[in-house]
FIKOLPA-695546 format. One record per residue (C-alpha): residue in one letter; x, y, z negated. Coordinates in pm, whole numbers, padded with zeros to 5 digits, always signed. Each point is the difference from the previous one (the first is absolute). Last residue first. Example, Ala and Ser with C-alpha at 12.3 -4.5 7.8 and 13.67 -1.06 7.14 Angstrom:
<recs>
s+01367-00106-00714/a-00137-00344-00066/
</recs>
This chain:
<recs>
x-03718+07127-04510/x+00235-00008+00266/x+00356-00098-00118/x+00238+00252-00139/x+00320+00043+00183/x+00289-00223-00145/x+00303+00061-00208/x+00215-00302-00046/x+00007-00230-00281/x+00332-00189-00104/x+00030-00358+00101/x+00074-00203-00309/x-00084-00315+00170/x-00309-00084-00206/x-00116+00344+00043/x+00006-00040+00384/x-00154-00343-00049/x-00296+00151-00181/x-00066+00281+00263/x+00040-00232+00263/x-00229-00296-00123/x-00268+00239-00139/x+00006+00232+00330/x+00003-00286+00221/x-00298-00161-00171/x-00173+00342+00004/x+00042-00008+00392/x-00137-00366+00051/x-00364+00092-00038/x-00062+00357+00056/x+00277+00053+00275/x-00058-00331+00157/x-00376+00066+00052/x-00226-00271-00148/x-00227+00219-00221/x-00310-00094-00206/x+00108-00320-00085/x+00063-00300+00210/x+00380-00008+00039/x+00069-00269+00292/x+00389-00047-00045/x+00191+00271-00198/x+00350+00057+00158/x+00276+00201-00173/x+00346+00088+00138/x+00242+00188-00226/x+00354+00121+00145/x+00211+00119-00284/x+00309+00236-00068/x-00079+00281+00274/x+00169+00303-00055/x-00261+00290+00101/x-00282-00254-00003/x+00039-00124-00343/x-00149-00263+00075/x-00090-00117+00341/x-00325-00147+00125/x-00207-00278+00127/x-00369-00021-00061/x-00263-00230+00112/x-00358-00093-00039/x-00134-00323+00204/x-00326+00001+00108/x-00336-00190+00029/x-00295+00205+00041/x-00079-00108+00352/x+00243-00284+00101/x+00209+00051+00308/x+00002-00190+00334/x+00084-00362+00138/x-00091-00185-00333/x-00017+00246-00282/x+00322+00231-00006/x+00030+00245-00283/x-00024+00363+00056/x+00306+00227-00096/x-00006+00296-00237/x+00365+00129-00034/x+00158+00284-00201/x+00351+00145+00063/x+00275+00094-00260/x+00150+00284-00163/x+00114+00091-00360/x+00107+00290-00192/x+00030-00101-00363/x-00122+00152-00348/x-00334-00166+00033/x-00029-00209+00272/x-00268+00036+00298/x-00092-00293+00177/x-00393+00116-00044/x+00098+00277+00259/x+00072-00244+00266/x-00244+00116+00294/x+00139+00338-00004/x-00159+00341-00016/x+00188+00077-00325/x+00284-00214-00055/x+00087-00346+00048/x+00005+00015+00389/x+00214+00294-00017/x+00268-00205-00173/x-00011-00257+00276/x+00054+00291+00258/x+00311+00154-00168/x+00143-00383-00024/x-00072-00009+00349/x+00207+00284+00094/x+00306-00131-00183/x-00014-00336+00159/x-00044+00181+00338/x+00305+00227-00052/x+00207-00317-00129/x-00063-00173+00314/x-00204-00328+00027/x+00066-00372-00007/x+00358-00016-00151/x+00085-00352-00146/x+00050-00064-00367/x+00280-00276-00089/x+00272+00262+00052/x+00175-00122-00326/x-00140-00320-00151/x-00316+00018-00205/x+00027+00086-00370/x-00130-00275-00241/x+00353-00128-00112/x+00014-00340-00153/x+00282-00129+00162/x-00208-00252+00204/x-00212+00323+00131/x-00322+00093-00147/x-00334-00133+00074/x-00275+00239+00121/x+00109+00230+00282/x-00210+00205+00253/x+00195+00090+00313/x+00062+00373-00033/x-00095+00214+00316/x+00223+00324+00045/x-00201+00318+00132/x+00117+00240-00300/x-00066-00274-00275/x-00362+00060-00109/x-00141-00013+00351/x+00199-00290+00091/x-00110-00173-00329/x-00351+00039+00112/x+00037-00299+00245/x+00090-00222-00310/x-00337+00091-00165/x-00175-00070+00308/x+00153-00349+00037/x-00056-00096-00373/x-00399+00103+00047/x+00011-00246+00315/x-00048+00113+00378/x-00250-00060+00253/x-00054+00190+00336/x-00281+00122+00218/x-00120+00268-00244/x+00258+00201-00207/x-00067+00377+00107/x+00249+00022+00292/x-00081-00350+00129/x-00350+00102+00054/x+00118+00206+00299/x+00229-00267+00141/x-00300-00214-00018/x-00217+00230+00185/x+00246+00061+00261/x+00023-00407+00048/x+00277-00173-00146/x+00135-00331+00171/x+00349+00140+00089/x+00036+00088-00364/x+00044-00315-00132/x-00249-00058-00302/x+00149+00091-00353/x-00148-00263-00266/x+00120-00045-00342/x+00311-00168-00087/x-00121-00149-00334/x+00227-00182-00242/x-00122-00364-00015/x+00265-00123-00216/x+00200+00257-00218/x+00330+00075+00081/x-00029+00372+00082/x+00135+00154+00308/x-00336+00147+00108/x-00196-00169+00276/x+00002+00182+00356/x-00293+00137+00184/x+00031+00337-00189/x+00360+00056-00123/x+00042+00369+00062/x+00202-00083+00296/x-00302-00182+00153/x-00226+00310-00049/x+00268+00196+00203/x+00014-00250+00280/x-00371-00003+00024/x-00055+00364+00015/x+00291+00033+00267/x-00130-00290+00202/x-00336+00151+00011/x+00134+00327+00158/x-00094+00299-00252/x-00246+00269+00059/x-00302-00251-00073/x+00123-00046-00349/x-00040+00364-00074/x-00355+00010+00146/x-00088-00315-00207/x+00152+00188-00318/x-00193+00307+00055/x-00320-00178+00050/x+00053-00224-00315/x+00058+00318-00222/x+00116-00099-00355/x-00041+00349-00117/x+00342+00040-00133/x+00151-00184+00310/x-00206+00224+00240/x+00100+00308-00198/x+00371-00087+00086/x-00062-00051+00345/x-00194+00331+00017/x-00361+00029+00029/x-00293+00109+00230/x-00329-00106-00116/x-00021-00207-00293/x-00336-00151+00059/x-00085-00248-00254/x+00100-00351-00086/x+00163-00043+00323/x-00133-00234+00279/x+00150-00172+00314/x-00223-00096+00261/x+00025-00303+00239/x-00139-00041+00363/x+00307+00184+00164/x+00178+00203-00292/x-00253+00216-00171/x+00089+00250-00291/x-00241+00089-00254/x+00051+00255-00270/x-00123+00281+00209/x+00260+00113+00035/x+00368-00152-00071/x+00191+00241+00170/x+00381-00048-00057/x+00241+00285-00101/x+00382-00060+00003/x+00125+00116-00354/x+00176-00318-00112/x+00157-00050+00363/x-00150-00213+00280/x+00151-00188+00300/x+00354+00030-00121/x+00058-00363-00023/x+00111+00025-00362/x-00313+00189-00077/x-00201-00252+00168/x+00143-00299-00174/x-00021+00180-00337/x-00369+00080+00063/x-00096-00369+00063/x+00195-00126-00318/x-00179+00288-00202/x-00329-00154+00139/x+00059-00356-00103/x-00170+00072-00353/x-00320+00091+00206/x-00108-00356+00047/x+00246-00268-00095/x-00184-00295+00184/x+00035-00289-00220/x+00247-00254-00110/x+00017-00231-00299/x+00313-00176-00070/x+00191+00241-00193/x-00193+00227-00189/x-00269-00279-00024/x+00200-00245-00210/x-00273-00258-00009/x+00011-00194-00344/x-00338+00149-00103/x-00195-00111+00294/x+00177-00344+00003/x-00104-00083-00372/x+00211-00079-00282/x-00192-00053-00345/x+00156-00315-00080/x+00341+00139+00045/x-00014+00229-00294/x+00365+00133-00026/x-00017+00128+00355/x-00262+00231-00112/x-00201+00094+00318/x-00056+00329+00170/x-00313+00211+00146/x+00188+00223+00055/x+00318+00030+00192/x+00334+00158-00116/x+00343+00072+00153/x+00221+00221-00204/x+00338+00148+00010/x+00069-00144+00353/x+00349+00133+00111/x-00022+00196+00312/x+00329+00191-00066/x-00103+00358-00021/x-00373-00008-00033/x+00016-00243-00300/x-00315-00205+00087/x-00341-00026-00161/x-00272-00235+00153/x-00335-00030-00099/x-00293-00243+00066/x-00376-00038-00034/x-00288-00215-00005/x-00373-00031+00038/x-00084+00350-00130/x-00256+00081-00275/x+00126+00359+00028/x+00083+00059-00374/x+00107-00371-00065/x+00211-00029+00305/x+00166+00337-00089/x+00074-00105-00342/x+00149-00329+00113/x+00221+00181+00264/x+00107+00240-00309/x+00110-00294-00206/x+00190-00173+00286/x+00197+00324+00097/x+00091+00083-00381/x+00109-00357-00075/x+00220-00002+00305/x+00133+00354-00090/x+00133-00145-00326/x+00117-00321+00128/x+00221+00174+00238/x+00024-00231+00294/x+00328-00021+00192/x+00059-00362-00085/x+00272-00180-00168/x+00011-00380+00031/x+00182-00180-00274/x+00189-00298+00136/x-00084-00374-00053/x+00154-00184-00276/x+00269-00275+00076/x-00088-00325-00136/x+00316-00214-00190/x+00142-00298+00165/x+00027-00226-00320/x+00330-00225+00026/x-00095-00362+00056/x-00175-00300-00133/x-00143+00197-00311/x-00101-00207-00300/x-00275-00128-00208/x-00335+00159+00099/x-00274-00166-00168/x-00265-00189+00214/x-00033-00286-00248/x+00193-00236+00210/x+00297+00217-00005/x+00053+00318+00239/x+00309+00051+00208/x+00037+00364+00144/x+00099+00193+00331/x-00046+00365-00030/x-00085+00250+00265/x-00006+00367+00078/x-00228+00198+00199/x+00093+00319+00199/x-00160+00325-00043/x-00352+00069+00090/x-00006+00366+00003/x+00244+00072+00299/x-00178-00273+00230/x-00358+00129-00108/x+00086+00354+00110/x-00340+00030+00218/x-00175-00249-00208/x+00019+00165-00348/x+00019+00322+00189/x-00339-00024+00117/x-00179-00348-00011/x+00046-00362-00041/x+00355+00003-00177/x+00062-00373-00132/x+00000-00030-00401/x-00158-00337+00020/x-00345+00106-00104/x-00008+00245+00280/x+00185+00333+00023/x-00142+00360-00002/x-00002+00325+00170/x+00248+00290-00077/x-00146+00252+00197/x-00366-00082+00014/x-00009-00073-00374/x+00155+00323-00122/x-00301+00170-00159/x-00195-00339-00058/x+00261-00155-00272/x+00287+00231-00089/x+00166-00243-00203/x+00020-00297+00240/x+00078-00334-00159/x+00116-00294+00202/x+00024-00305-00214/x+00315-00208-00069/x+00082-00362-00088/x+00161-00201-00293/x-00103-00382-00023/x-00210-00123-00330/x-00043-00361-00113/x-00299-00191-00126/x+00054-00350-00040/x-00030-00020-00382/x-00167+00286-00159/x+00199+00214-00233/x-00276+00265-00040/x+00269+00264-00049/x+00114-00051+00363/x-00367+00113+00103/x+00045+00310-00222/x+00321+00093+00148/x-00160-00027+00359/x-00279+00238-00113/x+00248+00248-00103/x+00199-00022+00306/x-00255+00032+00251/x-00153-00304+00206/x+00068+00046+00357/x-00112-00340+00128/x-00217-00247-00160/x-00050-00374-00051/x+00260-00124+00221/x+00026-00387+00028/x+00287-00234-00073/x+00042-00385+00062/x-00275+00002+00235/x-00273-00244-00017/x-00247+00263-00099/x-00308+00047-00217/x+00190+00282-00196/x-00134+00272+00257/x-00349-00121-00066/x+00034-00016-00377/x+00116+00370-00008/x-00273+00120+00202/x-00262-00192-00218/x+00155+00128-00305/x-00027+00354+00119/x+00304+00205+00087/x+00103+00323-00156/x+00325-00170-00045/x+00009+00100-00385/x-00336-00118-00054/x+00035-00321+00208/x+00342-00066-00183/x-00198+00022-00335/x-00244-00243+00102/x+00224-00272+00152/x+00051-00223-00273/x-00228-00289+00075/x+00164-00056+00348/x+00330-00073-00147/x+00242+00075+00286/x+00294-00234+00067/x-00129-00170+00304/x-00121+00314+00160/x+00346+00183-00035/x-00094+00346+00001/x+00142+00352+00125/x-00064+00358-00094/x+00177+00256+00241/x+00124+00307-00203/x+00023+00372+00085/x+00274+00266-00011/x-00100+00317+00161/x+00079+00110+00362/x-00026+00367+00048/x-00184+00217+00273/x-00042+00408-00003/x+00268+00052-00269/x+00111+00356-00014/x+00375+00043+00155/x-00052+00369+00089/x-00068-00074+00388/x-00250-00271-00111/x+00101-00363-00103/x-00062-00350+00122/x+00174-00265-00205/x+00174-00317+00130/x-00126-00317-00035/x+00165-00213-00260/x+00146-00317+00179/x-00154-00331-00111/x+00232-00277-00085/x-00089-00323+00222/x+00045-00308-00206/x+00149-00325+00160/x-00099-00297-00168/x+00200-00305-00103/x-00200-00250-00226/x-00300-00132+00171/x+00081+00104+00361/x+00371-00118-00082/x-00139-00339-00078/x-00218-00007+00327/x+00285+00092+00210/x+00217-00250-00160/x-00266-00254+00058/x-00041+00076+00364/x+00360+00009+00075/x+00080-00349-00140/x-00313-00168+00185/x+00207-00246+00195/x+00285-00039-00238/x-00062+00034-00374/x-00369-00051+00029/x+00040-00289+00247/x+00259-00141-00199/x-00170+00007-00308/x-00325-00148+00153/x+00227-00285+00135/x+00154-00038-00368/x-00344+00011-00124/x-00128-00267+00250/x+00311-00222-00050/x-00027+00044-00388/x-00401-00110+00041/x+00104-00287+00221/x+00236-00138-00225/x-00223+00039-00297/x-00287-00178+00193/x+00258-00266+00110/x+00116-00056-00377/x-00356-00043-00104/x-00079-00219+00277/x+00290-00233-00071/x-00055-00008-00383/x-00345-00110+00052/x+00096-00261+00251/x+00270-00158-00229/x-00209+00013-00306/x-00309-00162+00175/x+00230-00305+00133/x+00169-00054-00314/x-00351-00066-00192/x-00052+00246-00269/x-00337+00084+00091/x-00111-00350+00083/x+00164-00147-00329/x+00161-00350+00126/x+00343+00152-00025/x-00050+00091-00355/x-00059-00368-00113/x-00334-00067-00167/x+00041-00037-00373/x-00131-00328-00180/x-00192+00043-00308/x-00086-00323-00201/x-00356-00091+00036/x-00244+00113-00271/x-00084-00262-00250/x-00380-00080+00000/x-00179+00025-00308/x-00148-00322-00168/x-00389-00017-00008/x-00149+00125-00310/x-00154-00266-00245/x-00333-00011-00116/
</recs>
């Protein structure tokens, strides 16, 4: 069987190009026109956008570019030091560093070493790095050694900026005088606040350009250097300040007291050599600060001064001529009625002289002495001693105390003014008042901050005469007798020195009356009494031991502070009658 013959293929005949649909002339023309139109519109849009950016939004985009690449850096001014009268540092700024990070450049898997050096947990680090900001602050006040170790890690995106941290070498002992700053180095308390303008200095500035990685490229204009703050010199003697604070702490422990204060003045100039409070606080440990510990009690707390006011009442009567040192006053039988009120002595002293009245601290004798004076005379004298007026210190909250107008005094109120009730003062005010007794009748205003030229001496004729020289001399003799046998201040005896002073035991207020078994124990005195160099005032608040009298509680603090300070100042000993055994 034979196969059928195979068909031969038809010869190939190509179609004309023009007949292909995709390549037809009409389709080619439309596509070209579409592409050209799209390109033209795109270029028109770009040109319009460029014109808008270059013209309409020119200022905005220039500002945004400069914000990212041009930067004004504030150059921190070093805060001035605070020093004592001999130049010992009381406050100084130490160099520290701020640690900054660029979150976008940080390797989150390599944060463990940084966490250890910054003393931050990994969780805390991640929280701070989870930010949309270009740079975030990780930690302030990193010490130089730690900052160097962080730099040694070589971590991309971690930078450091120099800063400073305030350090207080004396810690608790001078805290209420020096004060402290906040985290931004702005004064908040004490001299840090009072002299903040001098200490702060003047910040400088630097305008720079950074590249896209945030690195500093160049300066745009000359650097304006920072001007450091001035050194502020105080009249405080660091050694006496430490002594006063240490003795206060011992007294509070011994008598289980609520609080205490001590003020030491240069008797001739009114310069504050020490101003201490307990409890105190450490300005280097901000986390432990409490309002109670930060209270500058010697300056802001006021109280009825009790018997410590008696020398001022006697001085007023002596100068007025209503009594003399040997004038006799009948205090028997230890009670004295004025209208419906009765004034008491601790015992029946009988008939005693004015000098004996001060030595035995007779309330009845002082009430009778006060009543020999016109009310206006006694009020004017107290006012001249600085009572009712704030001391001339730069501290905020310096107390003025309270001295009611004499026109409103009743007879019993005038009588109590003679032995320290019915008015209020601060411990600093009482110390200032006693400079008049020490300085032959001239009251010296208290001084804490030296003058701009560094001198700590007050200006010439700064003091004001408030009593006669004769009266001042008589009072010194009486005050010495108060610390000898038969006086209330025997515990204030200082071995090797003749001293004098006045005790005070004042009830504390509770509501509209006085609280039972709550007292302030006081002692204000001069040392040495024959040529006073120091005025020392001590207040112990609410002693709860077996004794609460000023002589027994505050007297020994006076003795320890005055005796130690006289030795530190190189004051030679003076002969003194032996104390009562």
